[in-house]
C-alpha positions in Angstrom: -12.1 -2.4 37.0 -15.6 -1.8 35.7 -16.3 -4.7 33.4 -18.7 -2.6 31.4 -15.8 -0.4 30.2 -13.7 -3.1 28.7 -12.8 -3.0 25.1 -12.5 -6.5 23.6 -9.9 -6.4 20.8 -9.6 -10.0 19.7 -12.9 -11.4 20.7 -15.3 -8.8 19.1 -17.6 -11.1 17.2 -17.6 -14.5 15.6 -16.1 -13.4 12.2 -13.1 -12.0 14.0 -12.7 -15.3 15.9 -12.6 -17.4 12.7 -10.3 -14.9 11.1 -8.0 -15.5 14.1 -8.0 -19.2 13.5 -7.3 -18.7 9.9 -4.4 -16.4 10.7 -2.9 -18.8 13.2 -3.3 -21.9 11.0 -1.5 -20.1 8.1 1.5 -19.0 10.1 4.8 -19.8 8.4 6.5 -23.0 9.4 9.9 -21.5 9.2 11.7 -21.8 12.5 12.3 -18.3 14.0 14.9 -17.2 16.4 13.4 -16.3 19.8 13.2 -12.5 20.5 14.4 -12.1 24.0 14.3 -8.4 24.6 10.8 -8.2 26.2 11.5 -4.7 27.6 9.8 -3.2 24.5 6.4 -4.6 25.6 4.5 -4.2 28.8 4.6 -6.6 31.6 0.9 -7.4 31.5 1.3 -9.0 28.1 1.9 -12.7 28.4 3.3 -15.4 26.2 2.6 -18.9 27.4 4.4 -21.9 25.8 2.5 -25.0 26.5 5.2 -27.3 25.1 8.9 -26.7 25.8 9.7 -28.1 22.4 7.8 -25.1 20.9 9.9 -22.4 22.6 12.1 -22.0 19.5 9.1 -20.7 17.6 8.4 -17.8 19.8 8.5 -14.5 18.0 7.6 -11.4 20.1 6.8 -9.4 16.9 3.1 -9.9 17.5 3.2 -8.6 21.1 5.4 -5.7 20.0 2.9 -4.8 17.2 0.0 -4.8 19.6 1.9 -2.7 22.0 2.8 -0.2 19.3 -0.9 0.1 18.4 -1.7 0.8 22.1 0.9 3.5 22.3 -0.1 5.1 18.9 -3.7 5.2 19.9 -3.2 6.0 23.6 -5.1 2.9 24.7 -5.1 2.0 28.4 -4.0 -1.6 28.9 -6.7 -1.9 31.7 -9.4 -1.4 29.1 -8.3 -4.3 26.8 -8.5 -8.0 27.0 -7.2 -10.4 24.3 -6.1 -14.0 23.9 -4.5 -15.3 20.7 -3.4 -18.9 20.2 -0.8 -20.0 17.6 -2.6 -23.2 16.7 0.4 -24.6 14.8 2.9 -24.3 17.6 0.5 -24.3 20.6 1.7 -20.9 21.9 -0.7 -18.4 23.5 -0.3 -14.6 23.5 -2.6 -12.8 26.0 -3.3 -9.8 28.2 -6.0 -9.6 30.9 -7.4 -12.8 29.4 -9.2 -13.7 32.6 -10.9 -10.4 33.1 -14.7 -10.4 32.6 -16.2 -8.2 29.9 -19.7 -7.6 28.5 -19.7 -10.2 25.7 -22.2 -8.8 23.3 -23.0 -11.0 20.4 -20.0 -13.3 20.9 -22.3 -15.6 22.8 -24.0 -16.6 19.5 -21.0 -18.5 18.3 -21.0 -21.3 21.0 -24.8 -21.2 20.9 -24.8 -22.0 17.2 -22.1 -24.7 17.9 -24.5 -26.4 20.3 -27.2 -26.7 17.6 -24.8 -28.0 15.0 -23.8 -30.6 17.5 -27.5 -31.5 17.9 -27.9 -31.7 14.2 -24.9 -33.9 13.8 -26.2 -36.2 16.6 -29.6 -36.5 15.0 -31.6 -34.6 17.6 -32.5 -32.0 15.1 -32.5 -31.4 11.4 -32.0 -28.1 9.6 -35.7 -28.3 8.8 -36.7 -28.5 12.4 -38.7 -25.5 13.6 -38.6 -23.5 16.8 -41.4 -21.3 18.2 -41.1 -17.5 18.1 -42.8 -16.1 21.3 -43.3 -12.5 22.1 -40.8 -12.4 25.0 -38.1 -13.5 22.6 -38.4 -10.3 20.5 -35.5 -7.9 21.2 -35.2 -5.5 18.3 -35.7 -5.1 14.5 -33.8 -7.6 12.4 -34.0 -10.3 9.8 -36.3 -12.6 11.9 -38.7 -10.0 13.1 -38.9 -8.7 9.5 -39.7 -12.1 8.0 -41.8 -13.7 10.8 -44.6 -12.7 13.1 -44.9 -13.7 16.8 -46.2 -17.2 17.0 -44.4 -18.4 13.9 -42.5 -21.7 13.7 -39.1 -20.8 12.3 -36.7 -23.3 10.6 -33.5 -24.0 12.5 -31.4 -23.3 9.4 -32.8 -19.7 9.1 -32.3 -19.1 12.8 -28.6 -20.2 12.6 -28.0 -18.2 9.5 -29.6 -15.0 11.0 -27.7 -15.4 14.3 -24.3 -15.7 12.7 -24.5 -13.8 9.4 -26.6 -10.9 10.7 -26.0 -11.2 14.4 -29.8 -11.2 14.8 -30.8 -10.8 18.5 -34.2 -12.4 18.1 -32.6 -15.5 16.5 -30.2 -15.8 19.4 -33.0 -15.4 21.9 -35.1 -18.1 20.3 -32.1 -20.5 20.2 -31.1 -20.1 23.8 -34.7 -20.2 25.1 -35.2 -23.5 23.2 -32.3 -25.0 25.3 -34.2 -24.1 28.5 -33.1 -20.6 29.0 -29.9 -18.5 29.5 -28.4 -20.4 32.4 -29.1 -23.7 30.7 -27.3 -22.4 27.6 -24.3 -21.2 29.7 -24.1 -24.6 31.3 -24.3 -26.5 28.0 -21.5 -24.4 26.3 -19.0 -25.3 29.1 -18.3 -28.4 26.9 -16.1 -26.1 24.9 -14.1 -24.5 27.7 -12.7 -25.1 31.2 -12.2 -21.3 31.8 -15.2 -20.3 33.8 -15.2 -16.8 35.4 -16.7 -15.7 38.7 -19.9 -14.3 37.3 -20.2 -16.7 34.4 -23.5 -18.1 35.5 -25.2 -14.8 36.3 -27.9 -13.3 34.2 -25.3 -10.8 32.8 -23.8 -11.6 29.4 -20.2 -11.8 30.6 -17.3 -13.7 29.3 -13.5 -13.6 29.1 -11.0 -13.7 26.3 -9.7 -16.9 27.8 -13.1 -18.6 27.6 -13.7 -17.5 24.0 -10.2 -18.6 23.0 -11.1 -22.1 24.3 -14.3 -22.0 22.2 -12.6 -21.0 19.0 -9.8 -23.5 19.6 -12.4 -26.2 19.9 -14.1 -25.0 16.8 -10.8 -25.2 14.9 -10.0 -28.7 16.2 -13.4 -29.9 15.1 -13.8 -27.8 12.0 -15.1 -30.6 9.8 -18.2 -30.8 12.1 -18.9 -27.0 11.7 -18.2 -26.3 8.1 -21.6 -24.6 7.4 -21.1 -22.5 10.5 -17.7 -21.5 9.4 -19.0 -20.6 6.0 -21.6 -18.4 7.6 -18.9 -16.7 9.8 -17.0 -15.8 6.6 -20.1 -14.1 5.2 -20.9 -12.2 8.4 -21.2 -8.4 8.0 -18.1 -7.7 5.7 -16.1 -4.6 6.6 -17.9 -4.3 10.0 -15.3 -6.1 12.2 -11.7 -5.8 13.1 -9.5 -7.3 10.4 
């Protein structure tokens, strides 16, 4: 399957990811009877129960709703990859979750997390500045509109621009300051154990499983990333899948 043709339903951009966490954390605590008739969903949809004690919470309504959407819109399962974790009951719903796709701006979420880690550890402050070199310019955006090549840009503005506006120049400045693309990819493995075959290539590839690990880590350590989460909530309203 051509990875360039994949449509990423759950892991579109960072705002979608935090919305997923919020959805999972707010799930009702009412015990639900397991739905056992799985014939109504496709075999490639998977429900993984990580704790046998949680099996009583399984409700196949979510998988059925996703399948109904596929059928209604004539969507090929091979073109979709998703991974959803019920954070309350530790149950994962997924399909093609290990397939690689072109990740787009999703990479900016773990990239920003790495910098918030550095601020929390005292390596940087939000007033620290990073250089804006010519080869870091990708396209028009907030950073290129407000700064010229050669500028020193405050970290706070780079993080805001990368997450709120998905600014490509901000993302480029941030990962180059870590040593480059491969160094960034290596650093962000602290948030995941799901590494795909082409993960360390120059291509911007990822999997739904990898990003599920990242967002689960973010949720588990949300007190350390409150400013990041606030920015994610501001990001491009009405532009992402609800």
